[in-house]
C-alpha positions in Angstrom: -1.2 -3.9 86.4 1.1 -7.0 86.3 -1.0 -10.0 85.3 0.5 -13.5 85.4 -1.4 -16.2 83.5 -0.6 -19.8 84.3 -1.5 -22.2 81.5 -0.9 -21.7 77.8 -3.9 -23.7 76.5 -6.5 -22.0 74.2 -8.3 -20.1 76.9 -5.3 -19.1 79.0 -3.6 -17.8 75.9 -6.7 -16.0 74.7 -7.3 -14.2 78.0 -3.6 -13.2 78.2 -3.8 -11.8 74.7 -6.9 -9.8 75.5 -5.3 -8.2 78.5 -2.0 -7.6 76.7 -3.8 -5.7 73.9 -3.6 -2.7 76.2 0.2 -2.4 76.7 0.0 1.0 78.4 -2.3 -0.4 81.0 -1.1 -4.0 81.8 2.1 -6.0 81.7 1.1 -9.6 80.9 3.1 -12.7 81.3 1.9 -16.1 80.0 3.5 -19.2 81.6 3.7 -22.5 79.7 4.4 -25.8 81.4 6.4 -27.1 78.3 9.6 -25.1 77.9 9.9 -26.0 74.2 6.3 -24.8 73.6 7.1 -21.5 75.4 10.2 -21.0 73.2 8.2 -21.7 70.0 5.4 -19.3 71.0 7.8 -16.6 71.9 9.6 -17.1 68.5 6.5 -17.3 66.4 4.5 -14.8 68.5 1.6 -17.1 68.3 0.1 -20.3 69.9 -0.2 -22.3 66.7 -1.2 -25.4 68.6 -4.5 -24.0 69.9 -5.1 -20.6 68.2 -3.9 -20.8 64.6 -3.6 -17.7 62.6 -3.8 -15.3 65.6 -0.7 -13.2 66.4 0.3 -12.2 69.9 0.3 -8.5 70.9 3.8 -7.2 70.9 3.8 -6.7 74.7 2.8 -10.3 75.7 5.7 -12.1 77.3 5.8 -16.0 77.2 7.9 -17.9 79.8 8.3 -21.3 81.4 10.2 -22.8 84.3 10.0 -21.6 87.9 6.9 -19.5 88.6 8.0 -18.1 91.9 9.6 -14.9 90.6 6.6 -14.1 88.4 4.1 -14.8 91.3 6.1 -12.6 93.6 5.7 -9.5 91.4 2.2 -10.1 90.1 -0.8 -8.0 91.0 -3.2 -10.7 89.7 -2.7 -14.4 89.0 -4.9 -16.2 86.5 -5.1 -20.0 86.4 -5.8 -21.1 82.8 -5.4 -24.8 83.6 -8.0 -27.5 83.2 -10.1 -28.4 86.3 -7.9 -31.5 86.8 -4.9 -29.3 87.6 -6.7 -26.7 89.8 -6.2 -28.3 93.2 -2.4 -28.6 92.6 -2.1 -25.0 91.6 -4.3 -23.6 94.4 -2.2 -25.6 96.9 1.0 -24.1 95.5 -0.4 -20.6 95.6 -2.2 -20.9 99.0 -0.1 -18.3 100.7 0.1 -15.6 98.0 -1.2 -12.2 99.0 -2.6 -11.2 95.6 -5.9 -12.4 94.1 -5.9 -15.7 92.3 -8.7 -16.5 89.8 -9.4 -19.4 87.6 -10.9 -19.8 84.1 -11.9 -23.5 84.2 -15.5 -24.7 84.2 -16.7 -28.0 85.6 -16.5 -30.3 88.7 -13.4 -31.9 90.0 -13.3 -35.6 89.6 -13.3 -37.6 92.8 -9.7 -38.4 93.7 -8.6 -42.0 94.4 -7.5 -41.0 97.9 -10.7 -39.2 98.8 -12.7 -40.5 101.8 -15.7 -42.8 101.0 -18.8 -40.9 100.0 -16.8 -37.9 98.6 -18.2 -36.0 95.6 -16.7 -33.9 92.9 -16.3 -30.3 93.9 -16.8 -27.0 92.1 -13.7 -24.8 91.9 -14.5 -22.5 94.8 -15.1 -25.6 97.0 -11.7 -26.9 96.1 -10.2 -23.6 97.0 -12.0 -23.6 100.4 -10.3 -27.0 101.1 -6.7 -26.2 100.1 -6.4 -22.4 100.2 -9.1 -21.1 102.5 -7.4 -17.7 103.0 -6.9 -17.0 99.3 -8.5 -14.0 97.7 -10.1 -15.9 94.9 -12.7 -15.8 92.1 -13.6 -17.0 88.6 -13.8 -15.3 85.2 -16.6 -17.1 83.3 -19.4 -16.6 80.8 -20.2 -17.3 77.1 -16.8 -17.2 75.4 -14.9 -19.1 72.8 -11.1 -18.7 73.1 -10.6 -18.1 69.4 -13.0 -15.2 69.3 -11.5 -13.6 72.4 -8.0 -13.9 70.9 -9.3 -12.2 67.8 -10.7 -9.4 69.9 -14.3 -10.1 68.8 -17.0 -8.7 71.1 -17.4 -10.8 74.2 -19.2 -10.3 77.6 -17.8 -12.1 80.7 -18.7 -12.4 84.4 -16.2 -11.8 87.2 -17.5 -13.7 90.2 -16.1 -13.7 93.7 -17.2 -13.5 97.3 -14.6 -10.8 97.7 -15.7 -7.5 96.1 -12.2 -6.3 95.6 -11.4 -9.4 93.5 -14.3 -8.7 91.2 -13.3 -5.1 90.8 -9.7 -6.1 90.0 -11.0 -8.5 87.3 -13.1 -5.8 85.7 -10.1 -3.5 85.7 -7.9 -6.2 84.2 -10.1 -7.4 81.4 -12.8 -4.8 80.7 -12.0 -3.1 77.4 -13.1 -2.3 73.9 -13.6 -5.9 72.9 -14.4 -7.5 76.3 -17.1 -6.3 78.7 -16.9 -7.7 82.2 -19.8 -7.7 84.7 -19.2 -8.2 88.4 -21.2 -10.8 90.3 -21.0 -12.0 93.9 -22.8 -15.3 93.3 -19.8 -17.5 92.6 -21.9 -20.7 93.2 -24.4 -19.8 90.5 -21.7 -18.8 88.1 -19.7 -22.0 88.6 -22.8 -24.2 88.4 -23.8 -22.6 85.1 -20.3 -23.1 83.7 -20.2 -26.7 84.7 -23.7 -27.9 83.8 -23.9 -26.2 80.4 -21.1 -28.5 79.2 -23.2 -31.6 80.0 -26.3 -30.1 78.3 -24.3 -29.2 75.2 -23.5 -32.9 74.7 -27.2 -33.6 74.6 -27.8 -30.7 72.2 -25.0 -31.9 69.9 -26.6 -35.3 69.9 -29.9 -33.7 68.9 -28.4 -31.7 66.1 -26.3 -34.7 64.9 -29.5 -36.8 64.6 -31.2 -33.9 62.7 -34.1 -33.8 65.1 -34.8 -30.2 64.2 -34.8 -26.8 65.8 -37.9 -27.4 67.9 -36.0 -30.3 69.6 -33.0 -28.1 70.1 -35.0 -25.3 71.7 -36.7 -27.7 74.0 -33.5 -29.2 75.2 -31.9 -25.8 75.9 -34.9 -24.6 77.7 -35.4 -27.7 79.9 -31.7 -27.8 80.4 -31.7 -24.3 81.8 -34.4 -25.5 84.2 -32.2 -28.4 85.3 -29.2 -26.1 85.8 -31.3 -23.7 87.9 -32.7 -26.4 90.1 -29.2 -27.7 90.9 -27.8 -24.3 91.5 -30.6 -23.2 93.8 -30.1 -26.4 95.8 -26.4 -25.6 96.2 -27.2 -22.1 97.4 -27.1 -20.0 94.2 -29.4 -17.1 93.3 -32.1 -17.7 90.7 -31.3 -14.6 88.7 -27.7 -15.7 88.0 -29.1 -18.4 85.6 -30.8 -15.9 83.5 -27.5 -14.0 82.9 -24.3 -14.5 81.0 -23.0 -17.5 83.0 -26.3 -19.3 82.9 -28.5 -18.8 79.8 -25.7 -17.1 77.9 -23.1 -19.7 78.3 -25.6 -22.5 77.7 -26.8 -21.1 74.4 -23.3 -20.5 73.2 -22.0 -24.0 74.1 -25.1 -25.8 73.0 -25.3 -24.2 69.6 -21.8 -22.8 68.7 -19.7 -24.8 66.1 -16.6 -24.1 68.2 -18.1 -25.9 71.3 -16.0 -29.0 72.1 -18.9 -30.5 74.2 -21.3 -30.1 71.4 -18.8 -31.8 69.1 -18.9 -34.8 71.4 -22.6 -35.1 70.9 -22.3 -34.7 67.2 -19.7 -37.4 67.0 -21.8 -39.8 69.1 -24.7 -39.2 66.8 -22.5 -40.2 63.8 -21.8 -43.6 65.5 -18.4 -42.8 67.1 -17.5 -44.4 70.4 -16.9 -42.0 73.3 -13.2 -42.7 73.2 -13.2 -41.9 69.5 -15.2 -38.7 70.0 -12.9 -37.4 72.7 -9.7 -38.3 70.7 -11.0 -36.5 67.7 -11.2 -33.2 69.6 -7.5 -32.8 70.6 -8.8 -30.7 73.5 -10.4 -31.3 76.9 -14.3 -31.6 76.8 -15.1 -30.9 80.4 -18.7 -32.1 80.1 -17.5 -35.7 79.6 -15.8 -35.6 82.9 -18.3 -33.5 84.8 -21.5 -35.3 83.8 -21.3 -38.1 86.4 -20.5 -35.6 89.2 -23.5 -33.4 88.2 -25.7 -36.4 88.5 -24.3 -37.6 91.8 -24.7 -34.2 93.4 -28.2 -33.9 92.0 -29.1 -37.3 93.6 -27.7 -36.3 97.0 -29.7 -33.1 96.9 -32.9 -34.8 95.6 -32.8 -32.7 92.4 -34.3 -34.1 89.2 -32.1 -33.7 86.1 -33.5 -36.1 83.4 -31.3 -34.7 80.6 -28.2 -35.1 82.6 -29.2 -38.6 83.6 -29.7 -39.5 80.0 -26.3 -38.0 79.0 -24.5 -40.1 81.7 -26.3 -43.3 80.6 -25.2 -42.6 77.1 -21.6 -41.9 78.0 -21.4 -45.0 80.2 -22.9 -47.2 77.5 -26.2 -48.0 79.2 -28.1 -46.3 76.4 -27.4 -46.2 72.7 -28.1 -43.0 70.7 -31.6 -43.9 69.6 -32.7 -45.0 73.0 -31.3 -41.9 74.6 -33.7 -39.7 72.6 -36.5 -42.1 73.3 -35.9 -42.0 77.0 -36.3 -38.3 77.1 -39.4 -38.2 74.9 -41.5 -40.9 76.7 -41.2 -39.3 80.2 -44.6 -38.8 81.9 -46.3 -35.4 81.1 -46.2 -32.8 83.8 -46.6 -29.1 84.4 -43.8 -26.8 83.3 
């Protein structure tokens, strides 16, 4: 299979490396926006900017420049771009005849030219707007790019409304180190991938303040309930949130030391401003950008999400760290 991965960030590179680890099965090409970066990666056989100390498989090809020729010969196109770039790329690929899947997790920010009352969209909703005839899907689940690049055991979810796309993703990425499960509930998979980033900020805050393991467990559990409520209101299936893209991704992102969103919470707990916390990462933390949209969509649907509300108030400066914790703990008692 000829796999073309667009975007040479950490996750795009890692997934390209994973597929290229089986050279007799796949021919994998990784496209970088920056020509100088592409030349450096091809020369060093590594992405030292995002995945230090990990060498590329010999068969992985790194390119830049015009994507048209690579798109024309691909059997599968993978978008490894941040959510902010998804609309542009889906628009450019709207007429291709092969499946296009994305790796990003989150909600699109409301564009300046959007009509009044517009809300941030999940990736599949963006695709319906700009490329409604595309065979599309998402590869998601609990996965740190560094571990995937190092071929450590990982389980992912291939979600699509098109069964043939899910099957192709399983064929492309299922192997000795990566296990891929097919799922037709793309709404649930994307809600899980988006909301867990917001909840991980709260858990990082909890850990940074040394509130204890009891508090962390409570946040994760009640966070899962919030995620499920929003997902069900958007049309997802309940069982999706007990799987890899729900509970699995939430636990990983909320507790793992490689989690960028958790690091934001830890930094805020140390007294950093939001700007300082984001700058210290050197990577995108999607939870910072998705939190307000999660809250907005929850409000429109009448879904209660107190942890998300508190995170947004903290990020927007309406609450300080101490009062954020207090706000969650003094809520009225109720049945679980």
